[in-house]
N, C-alpha and C positions, 0 to 999 in steps of 0.2 A: 543601444541596444543593437545587436546583429539579427535584422530578418531573417538572413541564413541561416544563424544561428539556430533562431526561434524555430522555424523551419524545421529542420533537423532534428530538433530535443523534440518537437512533436511526432515527426515521422518514427522515434526511437521508440518513444511512448506507445503509440499506436502499433507499430509492428510486436512489440512486446504484448500487447494486449490480442495480437491474432494468435500468437504461438499461446498463450494462456487459455485462448479459447480452443486451440486443436486436441481434439480427443487424445489423437496416439502420437506423440512425439518421439522423435529419436533422441537419440543423446546428442547427438550434435545439435537438433533445434531447441534441446534444454539448454546445452551452452549457449546456443545463438541469445536465447531469449536472455537469461541473466546478463552478458553482456551487452543486449541494447537496454536493458534496462538500468544499467551502470550508467550506459555512456549518455542516454538520458536525463538520467541526476545532474550527472558531470555538466553537462551542456546549463541544465538550468542554473546550476552554481553560478555562472558568469552573470546570465543576464533575468534570473526570473526573482519574484519575491518571496514571500515567505509561504504564500498557497503553493508555487511551484515547487521551492525545497521540500513541504510538508507531505506534497502527494509524488514527489521524486523519492522520498526515502521510502513513505509507504510502498510503491511499488516494489522496490529492488527489497523491499523485506517480504511482499506478498509473492515473489519470483522464488526468494532463496526460502520460504516456508516450503513452497508448492515442491521442491525440489533436495528437501530435507536437511537442506545448512541452517539447523537450527541456531547455532552461534550469531550467523550474517544476519538471519531474520531478527533474531532477538535485535541486535543493535542498529538497524536501521527503523525496526518500530519503535525504537522507545527514542532516538533520533527526531521520528516524526511527532512524535506524542507528546516529548518535550517542546519541540519548537512550535508546537500549535497550543500547546497551554501559555505559552507568552506572547502570543499573536491574537489581534482581533481577527478570527477568521470564523466563516461560517459554522455550526453547532454539526453539520452532516459531518464535515470534514474532520472536527473531533471526534467524533462517534466512529467515522472510520479510521482514525488513529490508534483507539481502541480498540475495535474491530483487528485491526494489522498485529497488536501485542496481544490478542486474544489468540490469533493464528499462530503466530511467532512460537507461543510457549505450547499449543498443542502441536507445533512439530517436533519443539524439545520432549515433549513427552511429560508438562508439568497441568495434570490438570485441573491444580484446584486454580491458579494462577490464571489458566484459559478460562475457567468460569467466573472469576471477579473481571476481567477484562470485559467480556461479554456481557456482564451485568451493568459493568459502566457504560459501555456503548449504548446498551439499551435505555438505558436512563439520559444520556443524553438526544437519543433517538423523541425520546417521549417530548424533545422540547422543540421538533423541527418540524415546522407546518407545512413546509411541499410534500406531498405525497410522490414524488418521483424521485427524490432526495432521500425520502424515507424508506423509499422499496428498496431502491438501489443497495442500501446499506442494510437493510435487513436479507437480502438475497445473500450479501457477502457473507455475514454472520451466520446463515442456515448452511453454507458450504464448507465450515468450518469442520475439522475431523473431531470427533467425541468419540 
């Protein structure tokens, strides 16, 4: 595993979050946010394990949802969820992938599917013991457009 590649992947991930948290982004910042999310995901493809790949797919889906790119969001959210289903990952991360699918369906205007995935995420969260992990995913669910 290349330490430089790992650092760059984390830098791209954190930079993406900085842009997500920017309240008024320019169109250039929106493009940069998507490019950074994809770059982070691609870097993890070579050096990451299931957790990093699920998180990377989820991040691309999250950004694509925010930007209104529903087909891209749905594709990456489904990939994150499918990968999480066959990996031994923490319940909070599985719940997060369901939140990602709910958000992607919301971006696509699929209210019934959005609600199904929100319910699935909430069911998984009921099994999460760590208050901080649960609160993080709950806050993400609360931010989904309804």
